[in-house]
N, C-alpha and C positions, 0 to 999 in steps of 0.2 A: 771493629769489623764492619765499618759503615761506608767505606769508600769503594765504589764499584765502577769499573770501566766496562762499557758495552761497545763492542765493535760491530758496526753496521746499523744503518738507519732506514731499513725498509719496513718490515712488518714486525718481526719478533723483537727487534731492538727497541723501537719506541714503545711497544706494548710492555716490555719488561721494565723500561725506564719509568713508565707511569706507575706500575705497581710497586716498584722499589721506592720511589719517592713517596708514595702513599704510606709506606711502612717506615719512613724516616731515614732512608739511606741517602747518602750523598752520591749522585750519579752523574757520570760524564759519558756521552755518546760520541764516538769518533766515526766519521764517514769519509771514505776516500773521495767521493764526488764533491763538487763545489756546492751542492745543495741537495735537497731531496731529489732522487733520480726520477726523471720523467719516463713515461711509457710503461710498457709491461702489459701482460695479458689481463683479461678479466678473470678475477679470482672469486672463490666462494667462501663465505663465512657460514659454516654449517654446524648443526648439532650443538655440542657444548660451547663452541666458539661464539655462537649467538648470545649465549648467556654471559660469556666473558665480556663482550663489548657492551652489553646492557649494564653490567656491574661497573664498567668504566665510565658509564654515563654518556656514551656516544652512539648508542644503537639508533636513535632517531635520525641523527646526522648520516650514519652509514646507510640507512634505508633511503633517506632523501637523495643521496648521491649514487644510488644503485643504477645498474644498467637499465632496469625497468623494461626488459624485453617482454613482448606479449606473444611471441610465438616464433616459429621457424619453418623453413621450407627446404626441400632438397631438389636440386636442379640437375639436368643432364648436360651433355656436351654443348648443345645449342641453346641452353637456357630454359628448356622445357621443364615444367614443374612435375616432379615425380612423387612428391610426398609433402604434406602440409599438416601442421598441428598448432593449435593455440593452447595446448595443455602443458607442453614442455619445450625446452630448448636443449641443444646438444651441449652447450657450455654451462648452463646454470641449473638444469633439472626442472622440477615442477614450477610452473609459472606462478601459481598461487600458494606455493609451499612456504615453510617457515625460514628457509635459507635466504641469504642475500648474496647476489652477484654484484660485484663492484670492481672498477678498474684498480689495479694495484697501486698506481701513483695517487689516486684519490684516497684510498684507505690509508696509505702511508702518511699523507698530509693530515688526515683526521687524527691518527694516533699520535703523531709528533706534536700536534697542537693540544693534546689532552694532558700534557705534563709540563713540568718546569725544569727539566734536566738541562745541564750544560751540553751544548752541541758543538763539536769541533768538525767543521766541514773542510774539505780539501786537504785532509791529512790521513795518515795511515799508520798502523802499527808495524814496525819492522823487526822488533826484538821483544822477547818476553823472558825475563829471568826471575824465577821464583824460588823462595825458600819457605820455611815453616811459618814465617811471620808476614810476608808481603810479596807483591809482584812488582818488579821494576820494569817499566815499559819504555822502550825507545820508539819515538815517532819519526816518520819520514821527514818532518820539518826540522829535525835535530833536537827537539824538546825531549826531555826525560822526566817522567813522573812516576810516582809510586802509588799503588792501589792495594786495597785489601784483597779484592777479587777482580777477576777479568772474565767476561762472558762473551764468547764469539757468537754473533748473530749475523754473520757476514756471508750467508748463502752456501750453495752447494760447492762452490769453489773457495771455501773459507781459507783465508790466510792464517787466521787464528788456529784453525785445526792443523794446518800444515806446520806451523811453528811448534806446536805442543804435542801433536799426535803423530806427526810424520807425513810422508808424501801422500798426495791425493790418491794416487793409483792403488794405495793399500786399502782404501775405504770406499772408493766409488765403484758402483756396479752399473755398467752401461746396459740399458734395456733394449738396445737395437734400433732406436729411432732418434730423429732430430726434429726440432720444432722451431719455426721462425715466426715472429710477430712484428707488425708495423702498422702505423696509422696512415690512412688515406682520406681524402675528401669523400663525403658521402654522396658520390656522384650517381650511385644506384638509386638514390632516393628512398632508402630503407627507413621505415617508420617504426622504431622500437622493434626491429625485426632482425632475424638471423637467417642467412642463406648458406647452405652447405653444398659444395660441388664435389662429389666423391669421384675418385679415380681408382684404377685397378693396379695390381702388382705392388711394387714397393712405394708407389706414390699415394699418399692419402687424399690429395686434392686440396681444396681450400674451404675455409669458413670465413664469412664476412658478417660483421654485426655492427649495427648503428650504436653509437655511444654519445654521451654528453648532449642530450636533447636533440639527437639526430644531426648534430653539427659535424660529426666525424664518423669514421668507420674504422674498426680494427680488423686486420687481415691476419689469418693464421694459415700456414701451410706446413705440412709435415711429410716425412718420408722415412722409410726403413732401410737401415744398413747396419751391419755388425761392426763396421769399421770403428775402432776405438777413438774416443775424443782426442787423446794425446797425439795421434798422428793424423786424424781426419779434420779436426776443427781448426781453421785458421785463426790466428790471434787478431789479424787486421780485419776491421769491419767491412772495408771495401771488398776484400777477398771473400768474406762470408757471403756478401750480397751476390757476388759473381757465382759462387758455388750454388746458392739457392736458385738463381736464374738458370744455370745449366741443368739442374735436375728437372725443372719445369719448363724447359725450352719448347716442348711440343704439346703443352697442355692447352685445352680448349676453354670454353666459356669466357669469363672475363679475366682469366689469369694473365694473359699478355699485358693488359692495361694495368692490372694490379701490380705486376712485377715492374712495370715502368715507374709507377709511383714509389716503389721500394727504393729505387736508385737514390732519391733525395730524402728519404724518410729519416729524420734525425733521431727517432726513438726505436729504430730497428734493433731487434734482439734475436739472437740465434744461439741455440745450445742443444746439447745432447739431452735426451730423456734418460735420467740416471737417478740412482738412489745412493744414499750414504748409509753404511752399516758400520757401527763401532761396538766393541765389547763394552765400553764405558763412555759416558758422555762428559766425564770430568777427569781431570788429572791434577792433583794438588789443589791449587787455588784458582784453576781455570776450568770453566765449564762451557758447554755449547748448548744452543737453543735453536729450534726450528731447522731449516734446511742444512745448516752447518753441522748439526749433529745427527739428523735422522730424516733427510730429504726423502720424500715418497715419490717424487717426480710429478709433473703435471698430469700424468696418466691416473693418478690417484684422485685428483680433484680435491685433495685434502691438505696440501702443503700450508696454506694460510691458516686453516683451522688448527693444525698441529702446532704451528708457531704461536698462535694466540693462546691456546690452552697450555702449551709448554711454558710460555712466559708467565702466565698466571700461577701455575703450579710451582715453578722455580722460585718466584718471588715469595709466594706464600710459605714455602718450606724454609727459605732463608729467614723470614721473619719469625716463624714458629721455632726454629732451632736456637734462637737467641745468641747468635755469634758462632755457633759450631757449624762451619761450612761443610765439613766432611759429612756430618749427619744430614744436613740439608740436601746435599748433592745426592746422597744415597737414597733418601726418601723421594726426591724428584724422579729418579730412575724407577724406583719401585712403583710409583704411581702411574707412570706413563708408558712403561715398556709394552704392555699388552695392547694398549691403544695404538701406539706407533706401529707395532708389528702387524696389527689388523689392517691398518691403512696402507702399509707398504704391500701387503698381500693383495689388497684391493686393486692396486695399480697393475699388478701382474695379471689379475683377472680381466681388468678392463682392456689391457693390451691384447690379450688373447681373443677377447670378444670382438674387438675392432678388426683384427686380422681375419677372423672367421667371417664377419659381415662383409668385408671387402671381397672375399671369395664368392659369397653367395649373392651379393647384390641386395641384401636385406637392409632397408633404410629405416626400419622401426627402431625406436630408442628403447634400450633396456631400462628397467626400473632401477632407481638408486638403491644401494644397499644400506638401508637405515640401520641395520644391525651394527654395521661397522661405524657408520657416521655417529650414532648416538651411544656407542659402547662405553664411553667414559662418563661416569656420574660425577659431575663437578663438585668438588669439596668446598666447604666454607673455611676461610682462614681468618 
């Protein structure tokens, strides 16, 4: 019971690979992309996840490559400053707090470099056939291999989940919003700073933050619609960009220029704000970790932390079970169910609060819910 295939090389996959290798498992990670995926939003390592990366031995590197923001401001239609603080940011919370905000691709690179698993880039799983003894895996490349266990860490639109647990629409809950992220030159001259331009109605407006030593900036725009992803979200990236441009065609401040940069952005990402809810995170010899099994949506601010903690617990329970994967998977769920449920509920609270603030024009930032963030007492394995 030592050969494990992990599907996905973003956050949960490399973290799980690290811990399984430490416990003596033979690990292969398959990733559809040709390499580690570039781009993605700034993400937060919070609460027990900070301790997880410390135990991995990479906390200093994670802190060194953090966004290192020192504050934020809110601006109006013509760029006039409405609010300013050096205590907190909209994306990362308390500036001097224990949490770490880091770009998704930077964290993925750190995690992948922290282990010695076999990585298969540019390939994907197309079939999973399991019995009581093994899982026979068919790859897009035509290769077929056999593993003792398979773990899907392939995100909210997990193909692993679809192959084993059924259609995505059976498990995805749309939260009524869409979010787009892309990189632009830091032409605003932001110095470790974040600027928020709020709008009214269904349009959130924009957030721009300087990253990577102020050499770049990341742009975020969002809007509300109950239109389901299956019919609303184009599969073609060019069509996605056109859709975003149409929604913000009449926006003020710097949005026209930011949208112009979006046209050529190679790391553009656009998706629904959604959660994944499953009655069980495993079926037979296949399990799910992170967004694939229990996505909280970006509204929670907890997706990365749930993936890191989930990978740590899953690997620890597999090691502790001594080969009994059924016992390990059951223990993994018992340990994390309440933590996951609390963080998914936090996302709904944050969504409701944001919509209320849009109505009132209140630009103050609410306090982080440390009760939810720190709810899980990290075990020793």
